[in-house]
PyMOL Python script that loads the backbone (N, CA, C, O; Angstrom):
from pymol import cmd

cmd.read_pdbstr("""\
ATOM      1  N   MET A   1       0.278  -9.313  12.794  1.00  0.00           N
ATOM      2  CA  MET A   1       1.089  -8.692  12.253  1.00  0.00           C
ATOM      3  C   MET A   1       0.672  -8.759  10.938  1.00  0.00           C
ATOM      4  O   MET A   1       0.016  -9.569  10.283  1.00  0.00           O
ATOM      5  N   LEU A   2       1.496  -7.162  10.600  1.00  0.00           N
ATOM      6  CA  LEU A   2       0.915  -7.490   8.245  1.00  0.00           C
ATOM      7  C   LEU A   2       2.279  -8.428   7.899  1.00  0.00           C
ATOM      8  O   LEU A   2       3.400  -8.446   8.408  1.00  0.00           O
ATOM      9  N   SER A   3       1.603  -9.280   6.683  1.00  0.00           N
ATOM     10  CA  SER A   3       2.177 -10.273   6.287  1.00  0.00           C
ATOM     11  C   SER A   3       1.932  -9.332   4.514  1.00  0.00           C
ATOM     12  O   SER A   3       2.835  -9.477   3.690  1.00  0.00           O
ATOM     13  N   THR A   4       0.909  -8.607   4.204  1.00  0.00           N
ATOM     14  CA  THR A   4       0.646  -8.148   2.963  1.00  0.00           C
ATOM     15  C   THR A   4       0.234  -6.700   2.980  1.00  0.00           C
ATOM     16  O   THR A   4      -0.229  -5.999   3.880  1.00  0.00           O
ATOM     17  N   PRO A   5       0.573  -6.428   1.580  1.00  0.00           N
ATOM     18  CA  PRO A   5       0.486  -4.643   1.419  1.00  0.00           C
ATOM     19  C   PRO A   5      -1.279  -4.863   1.450  1.00  0.00           C
ATOM     20  O   PRO A   5      -1.777  -3.746   1.589  1.00  0.00           O
ATOM     21  N   GLU A   6      -2.522  -6.104   1.352  1.00  0.00           N
ATOM     22  CA  GLU A   6      -3.599  -6.092   1.533  1.00  0.00           C
ATOM     23  C   GLU A   6      -3.722  -6.015   3.242  1.00  0.00           C
ATOM     24  O   GLU A   6      -4.269  -4.919   3.370  1.00  0.00           O
ATOM     25  N   ASP A   7      -3.619  -6.295   3.967  1.00  0.00           N
ATOM     26  CA  ASP A   7      -2.781  -6.471   5.131  1.00  0.00           C
ATOM     27  C   ASP A   7      -2.934  -4.730   5.686  1.00  0.00           C
ATOM     28  O   ASP A   7      -3.910  -4.249   6.262  1.00  0.00           O
ATOM     29  N   ALA A   8      -2.279  -4.368   5.490  1.00  0.00           N
ATOM     30  CA  ALA A   8      -2.141  -2.700   5.564  1.00  0.00           C
ATOM     31  C   ALA A   8      -3.132  -2.057   5.369  1.00  0.00           C
ATOM     32  O   ALA A   8      -3.649  -1.383   6.260  1.00  0.00           O
ATOM     33  N   TYR A   9      -3.779  -2.167   3.685  1.00  0.00           N
ATOM     34  CA  TYR A   9      -4.792  -1.382   3.328  1.00  0.00           C
ATOM     35  C   TYR A   9      -5.694  -1.692   4.462  1.00  0.00           C
ATOM     36  O   TYR A   9      -6.135  -0.754   5.127  1.00  0.00           O
ATOM     37  N   ASP A  10      -6.084  -3.187   4.812  1.00  0.00           N
ATOM     38  CA  ASP A  10      -7.226  -3.244   5.649  1.00  0.00           C
ATOM     39  C   ASP A  10      -7.221  -2.481   7.222  1.00  0.00           C
ATOM     40  O   ASP A  10      -8.093  -1.784   7.741  1.00  0.00           O
ATOM     41  N   LEU A  11      -6.175  -2.816   7.628  1.00  0.00           N
ATOM     42  CA  LEU A  11      -5.616  -1.787   8.907  1.00  0.00           C
ATOM     43  C   LEU A  11      -5.891  -0.456   8.136  1.00  0.00           C
ATOM     44  O   LEU A  11      -7.013  -0.103   7.774  1.00  0.00           O
ATOM     45  N   LEU A  12      -5.254  -0.072   8.021  1.00  0.00           N
ATOM     46  CA  LEU A  12      -5.814   1.550   7.150  1.00  0.00           C
ATOM     47  C   LEU A  12      -7.222   1.988   7.346  1.00  0.00           C
ATOM     48  O   LEU A  12      -7.624   3.014   7.897  1.00  0.00           O
ATOM     49  N   SER A  13      -7.875   1.059   6.814  1.00  0.00           N
ATOM     50  CA  SER A  13      -8.956   1.425   6.149  1.00  0.00           C
ATOM     51  C   SER A  13      -9.955   1.269   8.256  1.00  0.00           C
ATOM     52  O   SER A  13     -10.646   2.106   8.836  1.00  0.00           O
ATOM     53  N   GLU A  14      -9.584   0.074   8.637  1.00  0.00           N
ATOM     54  CA  GLU A  14     -10.071  -0.069   9.986  1.00  0.00           C
ATOM     55  C   GLU A  14      -9.651   0.869  11.146  1.00  0.00           C
ATOM     56  O   GLU A  14      -9.728   0.667  12.358  1.00  0.00           O
ATOM     57  N   LEU A  15      -9.220   1.869  10.517  1.00  0.00           N
ATOM     58  CA  LEU A  15      -8.645   2.495  11.048  1.00  0.00           C
ATOM     59  C   LEU A  15      -9.191   4.204  10.978  1.00  0.00           C
ATOM     60  O   LEU A  15      -8.608   5.272  11.161  1.00  0.00           O
ATOM     61  N   GLY A  16     -10.272   3.918  10.703  1.00  0.00           N
ATOM     62  CA  GLY A  16     -10.623   5.372   9.296  1.00  0.00           C
ATOM     63  C   GLY A  16     -10.113   6.419   8.677  1.00  0.00           C
ATOM     64  O   GLY A  16     -10.636   7.527   8.562  1.00  0.00           O
ATOM     65  N   ALA A  17      -8.502   5.863   8.051  1.00  0.00           N
ATOM     66  CA  ALA A  17      -8.391   6.769   7.056  1.00  0.00           C
ATOM     67  C   ALA A  17      -8.918   6.965   5.722  1.00  0.00           C
ATOM     68  O   ALA A  17      -9.547   6.208   4.983  1.00  0.00           O
ATOM     69  N   PRO A  18      -8.518   8.151   5.586  1.00  0.00           N
ATOM     70  CA  PRO A  18      -9.652   8.528   4.446  1.00  0.00           C
ATOM     71  C   PRO A  18      -9.637   7.715   3.051  1.00  0.00           C
ATOM     72  O   PRO A  18      -9.318   6.532   3.165  1.00  0.00           O
ATOM     73  N   GLN A  19      -9.768   7.918   2.478  1.00  0.00           N
ATOM     74  CA  GLN A  19     -10.052   6.971   1.141  1.00  0.00           C
ATOM     75  C   GLN A  19      -9.003   7.566  -0.079  1.00  0.00           C
ATOM     76  O   GLN A  19      -8.656   7.097  -1.163  1.00  0.00           O
ATOM     77  N   ARG A  20      -8.655   8.913   0.692  1.00  0.00           N
ATOM     78  CA  ARG A  20      -7.610   9.562  -0.673  1.00  0.00           C
ATOM     79  C   ARG A  20      -6.065   9.273   0.363  1.00  0.00           C
ATOM     80  O   ARG A  20      -5.239  10.013  -0.172  1.00  0.00           O
ATOM     81  N   LEU A  21      -5.336   8.522   1.599  1.00  0.00           N
ATOM     82  CA  LEU A  21      -4.825   8.391   1.366  1.00  0.00           C
ATOM     83  C   LEU A  21      -4.336   6.641   1.414  1.00  0.00           C
ATOM     84  O   LEU A  21      -3.182   6.302   1.154  1.00  0.00           O
ATOM     85  N   LEU A  22      -5.459   5.622   1.799  1.00  0.00           N
ATOM     86  CA  LEU A  22      -4.877   4.170   0.952  1.00  0.00           C
ATOM     87  C   LEU A  22      -5.142   4.250  -0.486  1.00  0.00           C
ATOM     88  O   LEU A  22      -5.292   3.223  -1.148  1.00  0.00           O
ATOM     89  N   THR A  23      -5.232   5.880  -1.205  1.00  0.00           N
ATOM     90  CA  THR A  23      -5.020   5.555  -2.969  1.00  0.00           C
ATOM     91  C   THR A  23      -4.310   5.669  -2.823  1.00  0.00           C
ATOM     92  O   THR A  23      -3.568   4.948  -3.490  1.00  0.00           O
ATOM     93  N   HIS A  24      -3.506   6.777  -1.707  1.00  0.00           N
ATOM     94  CA  HIS A  24      -1.775   7.005  -1.885  1.00  0.00           C
ATOM     95  C   HIS A  24      -0.994   6.145  -1.861  1.00  0.00           C
ATOM     96  O   HIS A  24       0.046   6.006  -2.505  1.00  0.00           O
ATOM     97  N   VAL A  25      -1.668   5.247  -0.779  1.00  0.00           N
ATOM     98  CA  VAL A  25      -0.751   4.068  -0.200  1.00  0.00           C
ATOM     99  C   VAL A  25      -0.631   3.660  -1.335  1.00  0.00           C
ATOM    100  O   VAL A  25       0.377   3.930  -1.988  1.00  0.00           O
ATOM    101  N   LYS A  26      -1.684   2.878  -1.853  1.00  0.00           N
ATOM    102  CA  LYS A  26      -1.489   1.611  -3.266  1.00  0.00           C
ATOM    103  C   LYS A  26      -1.067   2.468  -3.978  1.00  0.00           C
ATOM    104  O   LYS A  26      -0.261   1.775  -4.600  1.00  0.00           O
ATOM    105  N   LEU A  27      -0.897   4.094  -4.673  1.00  0.00           N
ATOM    106  CA  LEU A  27       0.142   3.820  -5.453  1.00  0.00           C
ATOM    107  C   LEU A  27       1.504   4.173  -5.583  1.00  0.00           C
ATOM    108  O   LEU A  27       2.109   4.498  -6.605  1.00  0.00           O
ATOM    109  N   GLU A  28       2.119   4.017  -3.831  1.00  0.00           N
ATOM    110  CA  GLU A  28       3.289   3.660  -3.369  1.00  0.00           C
ATOM    111  C   GLU A  28       3.350   3.001  -3.447  1.00  0.00           C
ATOM    112  O   GLU A  28       4.316   2.952  -4.208  1.00  0.00           O
ATOM    113  N   ASP A  29       2.936   1.585  -3.188  1.00  0.00           N
ATOM    114  CA  ASP A  29       2.971   0.569  -3.033  1.00  0.00           C
ATOM    115  C   ASP A  29       3.648   0.034  -4.890  1.00  0.00           C
ATOM    116  O   ASP A  29       4.782  -0.404  -5.085  1.00  0.00           O
ATOM    117  N   GLU A  30       2.938   0.174  -5.620  1.00  0.00           N
ATOM    118  CA  GLU A  30       3.300   0.130  -7.476  1.00  0.00           C
ATOM    119  C   GLU A  30       4.348   0.722  -7.201  1.00  0.00           C
ATOM    120  O   GLU A  30       5.391   0.188  -6.823  1.00  0.00           O
ATOM    121  N   ALA A  31       4.062   2.405  -7.446  1.00  0.00           N
ATOM    122  CA  ALA A  31       5.466   2.167  -7.812  1.00  0.00           C
ATOM    123  C   ALA A  31       7.030   2.146  -7.013  1.00  0.00           C
ATOM    124  O   ALA A  31       7.904   2.978  -7.253  1.00  0.00           O
ATOM    125  N   ALA A  32       7.161   1.095  -6.092  1.00  0.00           N
ATOM    126  CA  ALA A  32       7.623   0.654  -5.162  1.00  0.00           C
ATOM    127  C   ALA A  32       8.265  -0.619  -5.943  1.00  0.00           C
ATOM    128  O   ALA A  32       9.471  -0.859  -5.997  1.00  0.00           O
ATOM    129  N   GLU A  33       6.814  -1.703  -6.780  1.00  0.00           N
ATOM    130  CA  GLU A  33       7.112  -2.316  -7.043  1.00  0.00           C
ATOM    131  C   GLU A  33       8.473  -2.245  -8.425  1.00  0.00           C
ATOM    132  O   GLU A  33       9.533  -2.864  -8.516  1.00  0.00           O
ATOM    133  N   ILE A  34       7.743  -1.062  -9.463  1.00  0.00           N
ATOM    134  CA  ILE A  34       8.088  -1.243 -10.660  1.00  0.00           C
ATOM    135  C   ILE A  34       9.311  -0.637  -9.930  1.00  0.00           C
ATOM    136  O   ILE A  34      10.110  -0.985 -10.799  1.00  0.00           O
ATOM    137  N   LEU A  35       9.963  -0.109  -9.168  1.00  0.00           N
ATOM    138  CA  LEU A  35      11.256   0.672  -9.304  1.00  0.00           C
ATOM    139  C   LEU A  35      12.380  -0.988  -8.665  1.00  0.00           C
ATOM    140  O   LEU A  35      13.545  -1.164  -9.023  1.00  0.00           O
ATOM    141  N   ILE A  36      11.569  -1.986  -7.677  1.00  0.00           N
ATOM    142  CA  ILE A  36      12.161  -2.781  -7.134  1.00  0.00           C
ATOM    143  C   ILE A  36      12.241  -3.663  -8.767  1.00  0.00           C
ATOM    144  O   ILE A  36      13.355  -4.075  -9.090  1.00  0.00           O
ATOM    145  N   ASN A  37      11.186  -3.891  -9.628  1.00  0.00           N
ATOM    146  CA  ASN A  37      11.265  -4.882 -10.507  1.00  0.00           C
ATOM    147  C   ASN A  37      12.785  -4.254 -11.692  1.00  0.00           C
ATOM    148  O   ASN A  37      13.726  -4.839 -12.228  1.00  0.00           O
ATOM    149  N   LYS A  38      12.434  -3.179 -11.665  1.00  0.00           N
ATOM    150  CA  LYS A  38      13.597  -2.926 -13.074  1.00  0.00           C
ATOM    151  C   LYS A  38      14.917  -2.860 -12.488  1.00  0.00           C
ATOM    152  O   LYS A  38      15.838  -2.968 -13.298  1.00  0.00           O
ATOM    153  N   TYR A  39      15.250  -2.698 -11.185  1.00  0.00           N
ATOM    154  CA  TYR A  39      16.625  -3.278 -10.641  1.00  0.00           C
ATOM    155  C   TYR A  39      17.243  -3.792 -10.160  1.00  0.00           C
ATOM    156  O   TYR A  39      18.268  -3.613  -9.501  1.00  0.00           O
ATOM    157  N   GLU A  40      16.304  -4.984 -10.626  1.00  0.00           N
ATOM    158  CA  GLU A  40      16.496  -6.725 -10.211  1.00  0.00           C
ATOM    159  C   GLU A  40      17.592  -6.827 -10.635  1.00  0.00           C
ATOM    160  O   GLU A  40      18.181  -7.907 -10.572  1.00  0.00           O
TER     161      GLU A  40
END
""", "prot")
cmd.dss("prot")
cmd.show_as("cartoon", "prot")
cmd.util.cbc("prot")
cmd.orient("prot")
């Protein structure tokens, strides 16, 4: 089970995801965190 964003990144990496996808996922995570914190 995936408990953290790092778990998700590790899984994607193990599955052979290209670096650009890993970067995209990390940027989306950062953007979501900013939005969540802004509207809490």
